[in-house]
C-alpha positions as CSV (number, residue, x, y, z in Angstrom):
1,M,0.9,33.1,-11.6
2,T,-2.8,32.6,-11.8
3,I,-3.9,29.2,-10.4
4,T,-6.5,27.8,-13.1
5,R,-9.2,25.6,-12.5
6,P,-7.3,22.2,-13.5
7,R,-4.5,23.3,-11.0
8,W,-7.1,23.4,-8.2
9,T,-8.5,20.0,-9.4
10,L,-5.0,18.5,-9.0
11,L,-4.6,20.1,-5.8
12,A,-7.7,18.5,-4.5
13,V,-6.8,14.8,-5.8
14,S,-3.3,15.3,-4.4
15,L,-4.5,16.2,-1.0
16,A,-6.8,13.3,-0.8
17,T,-4.2,11.0,-2.2
18,F,-1.8,12.5,0.7
19,M,-4.4,11.6,3.4
20,T,-4.9,8.2,2.1
21,Y,-1.3,7.2,1.6
22,L,-0.4,8.9,4.8
23,D,-3.0,6.8,6.6
24,N,-1.3,3.5,5.4
25,N,1.9,4.3,7.5
26,I,1.6,7.2,9.9
27,V,0.0,4.6,12.5
28,N,2.9,2.3,12.6
29,V,5.3,4.5,14.7
30,A,2.3,5.4,17.0
31,M,1.5,1.7,17.8
32,P,3.6,1.3,21.1
33,A,1.6,4.4,22.3
34,I,-1.9,3.0,21.3
35,Q,-0.8,-0.5,22.7
36,R,-0.1,1.0,26.0
37,D,-3.5,3.4,26.1
38,L,-5.8,0.4,24.9
39,H,-3.9,-2.5,26.6
40,L,-3.9,-4.3,23.2
41,S,-2.4,-7.6,22.3
42,T,-0.3,-8.1,19.1
43,A,-3.0,-9.4,17.4
44,G,-4.9,-6.5,18.2
45,L,-2.0,-4.2,16.8
46,E,-2.4,-6.0,13.6
47,W,-6.1,-5.6,13.3
48,V,-5.4,-1.7,13.6
49,V,-3.6,-1.7,10.7
50,S,-5.0,-4.6,8.7
51,G,-8.4,-3.5,9.2
52,Y,-7.7,-0.5,7.1
53,I,-5.7,-2.3,4.5
54,L,-8.3,-5.1,4.4
55,V,-11.4,-3.1,3.4
56,F,-9.2,-0.7,1.2
57,A,-7.8,-3.6,-0.7
58,S,-11.2,-5.7,-0.9
59,L,-13.2,-2.6,-2.3
60,L,-10.4,-1.0,-4.6
61,L,-11.7,-2.6,-7.4
62,A,-15.5,-2.0,-6.6
63,G,-14.4,1.7,-5.9
64,G,-13.3,2.1,-9.6
65,R,-16.0,0.6,-11.1
66,L,-18.6,2.6,-9.1
67,A,-16.9,5.6,-10.2
68,D,-17.0,4.8,-13.8
69,V,-20.7,4.0,-13.5
70,F,-22.0,6.8,-11.2
71,G,-19.4,9.4,-11.7
72,R,-16.0,9.9,-10.7
73,R,-16.5,13.3,-8.8
74,R,-19.4,11.9,-7.0
75,V,-17.7,8.7,-5.7
76,F,-14.7,10.7,-4.7
77,L,-16.7,13.2,-2.7
78,I,-18.6,10.4,-0.8
79,G,-15.4,8.6,-0.2
80,L,-13.6,11.7,1.1
81,G,-16.7,12.2,3.5
82,I,-16.7,9.0,4.8
83,F,-12.8,8.9,5.4
84,T,-12.9,12.2,7.0
85,I,-16.1,11.0,9.5
86,A,-14.3,7.7,10.3
87,S,-11.0,9.8,11.0
88,L,-12.8,11.6,13.8
89,A,-14.4,8.4,15.2
90,A,-10.9,6.6,15.3
91,G,-9.6,9.8,17.2
92,L,-12.2,9.5,19.6
93,A,-12.0,5.8,20.0
94,G,-11.7,4.6,23.7
95,S,-11.8,0.9,23.1
96,V,-10.1,-1.5,20.4
97,G,-13.3,-2.5,19.1
98,I,-14.1,1.4,18.1
99,L,-10.7,1.9,16.8
100,I,-10.6,-1.1,14.7
101,A,-14.2,-0.4,13.3
102,S,-13.2,3.2,12.6
103,R,-10.3,2.1,10.8
104,A,-12.2,-0.4,8.5
105,V,-14.7,2.5,7.5
106,Q,-11.5,4.6,6.7
107,G,-10.6,1.9,4.4
108,L,-13.8,2.2,2.8
109,G,-13.4,5.8,2.2
110,A,-10.0,5.5,0.8
111,A,-11.3,2.7,-1.5
112,L,-13.8,5.1,-2.9
113,V,-11.3,8.2,-3.0
114,T,-8.2,6.3,-4.6
115,P,-9.6,4.6,-7.8
116,P,-11.0,7.8,-9.5
117,T,-8.0,10.1,-8.8
118,L,-6.0,9.2,-12.0
119,A,-9.5,9.2,-14.1
120,I,-10.1,12.5,-12.8
121,I,-6.6,13.8,-13.6
122,S,-6.9,12.0,-17.3
123,A,-10.4,13.8,-18.0
124,T,-9.1,17.4,-16.5
125,F,-5.8,17.4,-18.3
126,T,-6.6,16.6,-21.9
127,D,-3.1,17.8,-23.3
128,K,-0.6,15.0,-23.2
129,R,2.2,17.1,-21.9
130,Q,0.2,18.8,-19.1
131,R,-1.3,15.3,-18.1
132,A,2.1,13.9,-17.8
133,A,3.4,16.6,-15.6
134,A,-0.1,16.2,-13.4
135,V,0.6,12.7,-13.2
136,G,4.2,13.3,-12.1
137,I,3.0,15.5,-9.2
138,W,0.4,13.1,-8.2
139,T,3.0,10.5,-7.9
140,A,5.3,12.7,-5.9
141,V,2.6,13.5,-3.5
142,G,2.2,9.9,-2.7
143,A,6.1,9.4,-2.0
144,L,6.0,12.5,0.3
145,A,3.4,10.9,2.1
146,L,5.4,7.8,2.4
147,A,8.4,10.0,3.7
148,V,6.6,12.1,6.2
149,G,4.1,9.6,7.7
150,P,6.4,7.8,10.1
151,L,7.8,11.1,11.2
152,I,4.7,12.8,11.6
153,G,3.1,10.0,13.5
154,G,6.1,9.7,15.9
155,V,5.9,13.7,16.8
156,I,2.3,13.4,17.3
157,S,2.1,10.3,19.4
158,Q,5.4,11.5,21.6
159,H,4.5,15.3,22.1
160,V,0.6,15.5,21.6
161,H,-1.7,12.4,21.6
162,W,-1.8,9.3,19.2
163,S,-5.6,10.4,18.7
164,W,-4.2,13.5,16.8
165,I,-3.0,11.3,13.8
166,F,-6.5,10.7,13.0
167,Y,-7.8,14.2,13.8
168,I,-5.3,16.0,11.7
169,N,-7.5,14.3,8.7
170,V,-10.4,16.2,9.8
171,P,-9.7,19.8,8.8
172,V,-7.9,18.7,5.9
173,G,-10.4,16.2,4.6
174,I,-13.2,19.1,5.0
175,A,-11.0,21.7,3.0
176,T,-10.6,19.1,0.3
177,I,-14.2,18.1,0.0
178,V,-15.2,22.0,-0.6
179,L,-12.2,22.4,-3.0
180,A,-13.2,19.2,-4.7
181,A,-16.9,20.0,-4.9
182,W,-15.9,23.2,-6.8
183,A,-12.9,22.4,-9.0
184,I,-13.7,18.9,-10.4
185,R,-16.2,18.6,-13.1
186,E,-17.9,15.3,-13.3
187,S,-16.8,12.6,-15.8
188,R,-17.6,8.8,-16.1
189,E,-17.0,6.0,-18.5
190,D,-20.3,5.6,-20.6
191,A,-19.2,2.8,-22.6
192,I,-19.3,0.1,-19.6
193,P,-22.7,-1.4,-18.5
194,K,-24.3,0.2,-15.8
195,R,-23.9,-2.7,-13.2
196,V,-21.7,-3.8,-10.6
197,D,-20.3,-7.3,-10.1
198,L,-21.9,-7.8,-6.6
199,P,-21.3,-11.5,-6.5
200,G,-17.8,-11.0,-7.4
201,L,-17.4,-8.0,-4.9
202,L,-18.8,-10.3,-2.0
203,T,-16.8,-13.3,-2.7
204,S,-13.5,-11.6,-2.9
205,A,-14.0,-9.4,0.2
206,A,-15.2,-12.4,2.3
207,A,-12.1,-14.6,1.1
208,L,-9.5,-11.8,2.1
209,F,-11.5,-11.4,5.5
210,A,-11.4,-15.1,6.3
211,L,-7.7,-15.5,5.3
212,T,-6.6,-12.4,7.5
213,Y,-8.6,-13.4,10.5
214,A,-6.7,-16.9,10.2
215,L,-3.3,-15.5,9.7
216,I,-3.7,-13.0,12.8
217,E,-5.5,-15.2,15.2
218,G,-3.9,-18.5,14.1
219,H,-1.1,-18.3,17.0
220,D,-3.5,-17.6,19.8
221,L,-6.1,-20.0,18.9
222,G,-4.1,-22.6,17.6
223,W,-3.2,-23.4,13.9
224,T,-5.3,-26.5,13.9
225,S,-8.4,-25.1,16.1
226,P,-11.6,-25.4,14.6
227,A,-12.1,-21.8,14.0
228,I,-8.6,-21.4,12.0
229,T,-9.1,-24.5,10.0
230,A,-12.5,-23.1,9.2
231,S,-11.3,-19.9,8.1
232,F,-8.6,-21.4,6.0
233,A,-11.1,-23.6,4.3
234,A,-13.7,-20.8,3.7
235,A,-10.9,-18.4,2.2
236,T,-10.2,-21.3,-0.2
237,A,-13.8,-21.8,-0.9
238,L,-14.5,-18.3,-1.4
239,G,-11.5,-17.6,-3.8
240,L,-12.2,-20.6,-5.8
241,A,-15.9,-19.1,-6.0
242,F,-14.5,-15.7,-7.0
243,V,-12.5,-17.3,-10.0
244,V,-15.5,-19.2,-10.9
245,I,-17.8,-16.0,-11.0
246,E,-15.4,-14.0,-12.6
247,S,-14.8,-16.4,-15.3
248,R,-18.7,-16.7,-16.2
249,T,-20.1,-13.4,-15.6
250,T,-20.3,-10.9,-18.7
251,D,-19.1,-7.9,-16.8
252,P,-16.6,-9.2,-14.2
253,M,-14.9,-7.3,-11.8
254,V,-11.6,-8.8,-12.7
255,A,-10.7,-10.2,-16.0
256,V,-9.4,-13.8,-15.2
257,S,-8.3,-13.9,-18.7
258,L,-5.5,-11.3,-17.8
259,F,-3.6,-13.7,-15.6
260,R,-3.2,-16.1,-18.8
261,E,-0.6,-13.3,-20.1
262,R,2.7,-14.2,-18.8
263,V,4.0,-10.6,-18.4
264,F,0.9,-9.6,-16.5
265,A,1.0,-12.6,-14.3
266,G,4.4,-12.4,-13.4
267,G,4.5,-8.8,-13.0
268,S,1.6,-9.4,-10.6
269,I,3.5,-11.7,-8.4
270,A,6.5,-9.5,-8.5
271,L,4.5,-6.5,-7.0
272,I,2.8,-8.6,-4.4
273,M,6.4,-9.6,-3.1
274,W,7.3,-6.1,-3.3
275,G,4.4,-5.1,-1.2
276,F,5.1,-7.9,1.3
277,G,8.6,-7.0,2.0
278,L,8.0,-3.2,2.2
279,F,5.0,-3.2,4.3
280,G,6.3,-5.9,6.7
281,I,9.7,-4.0,7.3
282,Y,7.8,-0.7,8.2
283,F,5.3,-2.3,10.6
284,F,7.5,-4.5,12.5
285,T,10.7,-2.5,12.3
286,S,8.7,0.4,14.2
287,L,8.2,-2.2,17.2
288,Y,11.7,-3.1,17.1
289,L,13.1,0.7,17.1
290,Q,10.9,1.5,19.7
291,G,10.8,-1.8,21.9
292,V,14.2,-3.0,21.4
293,L,16.5,-0.1,20.6
294,G,14.5,2.4,22.8
295,F,14.0,4.9,20.3
296,S,11.4,7.8,21.0
297,P,8.6,7.8,18.4
298,T,10.0,11.0,16.8
299,K,13.3,9.4,16.3
300,A,11.8,6.0,15.1
301,G,9.9,8.2,12.6
302,A,12.5,10.1,11.5
303,A,14.8,6.7,10.9
304,F,12.3,6.1,7.8
305,V,12.7,9.3,6.0
306,P,16.0,8.7,4.4
307,M,14.5,5.3,3.0
308,A,11.3,7.1,1.6
309,L,13.3,9.7,0.2
310,L,15.7,7.5,-1.3
311,M,12.8,5.4,-2.7
312,A,11.7,8.6,-4.4
313,T,15.1,9.2,-6.0
314,G,15.2,5.6,-7.3
315,A,11.8,6.1,-9.0
316,I,13.1,9.2,-10.8
317,L,16.1,7.5,-12.2
318,S,14.3,4.2,-13.1
319,E,12.6,5.2,-16.2
320,R,15.9,6.2,-17.7
321,L,17.6,3.2,-16.8
322,S,14.8,1.0,-18.0
323,R,15.0,2.6,-21.5
324,T,18.8,2.0,-21.5
325,I,19.3,-1.5,-20.2
326,G,15.7,-2.8,-20.2
327,A,12.9,-3.0,-17.4
328,H,13.6,-6.6,-16.7
329,R,16.8,-6.0,-15.8
330,V,16.3,-3.0,-13.6
331,V,13.3,-4.6,-11.8
332,G,14.9,-7.7,-11.1
333,A,18.3,-6.5,-9.9
334,A,16.2,-3.9,-7.8
335,M,13.9,-6.3,-6.0
336,L,17.1,-8.5,-5.6
337,L,18.8,-5.4,-3.8
338,M,15.8,-4.8,-1.7
339,A,15.9,-8.4,-0.5
340,V,19.6,-7.6,0.4
341,G,18.7,-4.9,2.6
342,I,15.6,-6.4,4.3
343,A,17.9,-9.3,5.1
344,S,20.9,-7.1,6.4
345,V,18.3,-5.6,8.8
346,S,18.2,-9.1,10.6
347,L,22.0,-8.7,11.3
348,L,21.3,-5.8,13.6
349,G,20.9,-6.4,17.6
350,Q,19.9,-4.8,20.6
351,D,22.6,-2.0,20.5
352,A,22.1,-0.8,17.0
353,S,22.3,2.9,16.8
354,F,20.5,5.3,14.4
355,L,23.3,5.4,12.0
356,D,23.7,1.7,12.0
357,L,20.1,1.3,10.4
358,M,20.8,3.6,7.5
359,P,22.9,1.4,5.2
360,S,20.1,-1.3,5.2
361,F,17.3,1.4,5.0
362,A,19.3,3.1,2.1
363,V,19.5,-0.1,0.2
364,I,15.7,-1.0,0.9
365,G,14.9,2.6,-0.3
366,I,16.8,2.5,-3.5
367,G,15.8,-0.9,-4.4
368,G,12.1,-0.3,-3.9
369,G,12.1,3.0,-5.9
370,L,13.7,1.4,-9.1
371,T,10.8,-1.3,-9.1
372,V,8.8,1.6,-10.6
373,P,9.0,0.3,-14.1
374,L,7.2,-2.7,-13.2
375,T,4.0,-1.2,-13.3
376,S,4.2,0.9,-16.7
377,T,5.9,-2.0,-18.4
378,V,3.1,-4.4,-17.5
379,L,0.5,-2.0,-18.2
380,E,2.2,-1.1,-21.5
381,S,2.0,-4.6,-22.7
382,M,-1.9,-5.0,-22.1
383,P,-4.1,-4.4,-24.9
384,A,-5.6,-0.9,-25.0
385,G,-9.1,-2.1,-23.7
386,E,-7.9,-3.9,-20.6
387,A,-5.4,-1.3,-19.3
388,G,-8.0,0.1,-17.0
389,V,-8.8,-3.2,-15.4
390,A,-5.1,-4.2,-14.9
391,S,-4.6,-0.9,-13.3
392,G,-7.2,-1.8,-10.9
393,I,-6.0,-5.1,-10.4
394,F,-2.3,-3.9,-9.6
395,N,-3.8,-1.3,-7.1
396,A,-5.6,-4.0,-5.2
397,S,-2.6,-6.4,-5.3
398,R,-0.4,-3.9,-3.9
399,E,-2.8,-3.4,-1.1
400,V,-3.4,-7.2,-0.6
401,A,0.4,-7.7,-0.3
402,G,0.6,-5.1,2.5
403,L,-2.2,-6.9,4.3
404,L,-0.3,-10.3,4.0
405,G,2.9,-8.9,4.7
406,I,1.9,-7.8,8.0
407,T,0.0,-10.7,8.9
408,V,2.4,-13.4,7.7
409,V,5.3,-11.9,9.2
410,G,3.4,-11.3,12.3
411,A,2.4,-14.9,12.6
412,I,6.1,-16.0,12.2
413,L,7.4,-13.3,14.4
414,T,4.6,-14.6,17.3
415,A,5.2,-18.0,17.1
416,R,9.3,-17.8,16.9
417,Q,8.9,-15.3,19.9
418,S,6.7,-17.5,21.9
419,S,9.1,-20.4,21.4
420,A,11.9,-18.2,22.5
421,L,10.2,-17.3,25.6
422,H,9.4,-20.9,26.6
423,A,13.1,-21.5,26.0
424,G,14.3,-19.1,28.7
425,H,15.1,-16.1,26.5
426,N,14.3,-12.5,27.9
427,P,11.5,-10.5,26.0
428,A,13.9,-8.5,24.0
429,D,16.0,-11.4,22.7
430,A,12.5,-13.3,21.9
431,F,11.2,-10.7,20.1
432,L,14.5,-10.3,18.0
433,T,14.3,-14.0,17.4
434,G,10.9,-13.9,15.6
435,Y,11.6,-10.5,14.1
436,R,15.0,-11.7,12.4
437,T,13.2,-14.9,11.2
438,G,10.3,-12.8,9.7
439,L,12.6,-10.4,7.9
440,L,14.5,-13.3,6.5
441,V,11.3,-14.9,5.2
442,A,10.5,-11.6,3.6
443,A,13.6,-11.2,2.3
444,A,13.5,-14.6,0.4
445,L,9.9,-13.7,-0.9
446,V,11.2,-10.4,-2.3
447,A,14.1,-11.9,-4.1
448,L,11.8,-14.6,-5.7
449,G,9.8,-11.8,-6.8
450,G,12.8,-10.2,-8.6
451,V,13.1,-13.6,-10.2
452,A,9.3,-13.5,-11.3
453,A,9.9,-9.8,-12.5
454,F,13.1,-10.7,-14.7
455,V,11.4,-13.7,-16.3
456,A,8.1,-12.0,-16.9
457,L,9.2,-8.4,-18.4
458,R,11.9,-10.1,-20.4
459,G,9.6,-10.7,-23.2
460,A,7.7,-7.3,-22.7
461,R,8.7,-4.5,-25.2
462,K,11.2,-1.8,-24.2
463,M,9.9,1.4,-22.6
464,D,10.2,4.3,-25.1
465,A,9.5,7.9,-24.4
466,P,7.0,9.5,-26.7
467,D,8.6,12.2,-29.0
468,D,6.6,15.1,-27.9
469,L,7.6,14.4,-24.0
470,P,10.8,15.2,-22.1
471,E,13.0,12.5,-20.5
472,S,10.6,12.2,-17.3
473,T,7.7,13.9,-15.9
474,V,9.8,15.6,-13.4
475,D,11.8,17.2,-16.1
476,L,8.6,18.6,-17.5
477,A,7.2,19.6,-14.0
478,L,10.3,21.5,-13.4
479,A,10.3,22.9,-17.0
480,G,7.0,24.4,-16.8
């Protein structure tokens, strides 16, 4: 079979998506090895992950706007170049400062790469059936990255060196740049004004940074210390300034009016709660598996694979279930199921085996996958002219949720762990005390997100499959 230019384009954006998604979770299992080599504190560990997510989430909306204004192919290639160079710098890092800075620059590259991908696919595949198949493949690639990330990170950190989790991006990045430069045709959105909402960009990024700093450093510096109090105050003031700026500017980065829509506002809350629980469980469970249960990095990474594969399976089934019983029922029940799975992990102790983990991980995976109709249902309920903005907000919300999941659960874990140590508990018991508390908080928030999804999506119109499309993009991909 001849590989046509559009298929090469799909391969290029899929490779880029795989790299950026992989970087969201490949680092987690390597955390203990990085901590040992660079002598990191828990706060330092969180910044290695949060530095990437912070910049990524802060600039996602700006990345999409830049791509529409200056050209999707151009911004995509620039982002890939930045991401590849930053990956090399992260691998070479010999100190925590350089590593965190490199991770932040990786986040900048990912924020330029990710938003144009779906727009490039839409511009390349003009036939509705082909576009649906391409989007299905693109989605599957993201799920694959989620599945193999912890395993790859574990194998590399155990048998090679943690730096290679970053080095592997370099040859893949270079190959993707060459392929994308040849295969992708330039496209842009000519209807939008040729300007970027710089005040909105700066205030939103600064607000997120101030909030994250306060959450990560609050325990070490003291929650009532001047630095932390000032950071929370700055985050609040900058957040309010962002809302005021976006409501008054003629070309806002975020349309504040969208949040007056019940379906969109409730769906955004549900998505944030989903990300909060999922990212929190990934990051701190990696520490639990290796630090408490004594798993090797490879074994710890392998433990996450069934969860991710079941998440992909749930995603495939979710569209058909949503059409049958309604998106509000599917998503609401799925998030409650996910909350039960997260809470059940807290019942495990220091003697849990690999198999003991699987029931809880399976429930989390299936529940997480069945929440896929949340995004499509909310976007379908938006006016056609606002669907792109809504999509950008949803992408940013998911990343911010991951950031908050890591920082908030980390703050709870650290505080409870410290109290347990002062009470005379051994380090493993103290960690478990904090870990279990963090899990229960995350589970409660995910459950609340399920309620929000049920209420918000109940008034949305039911998902209907177009007449000229098969039951799912998976069916189409298999058929063609």
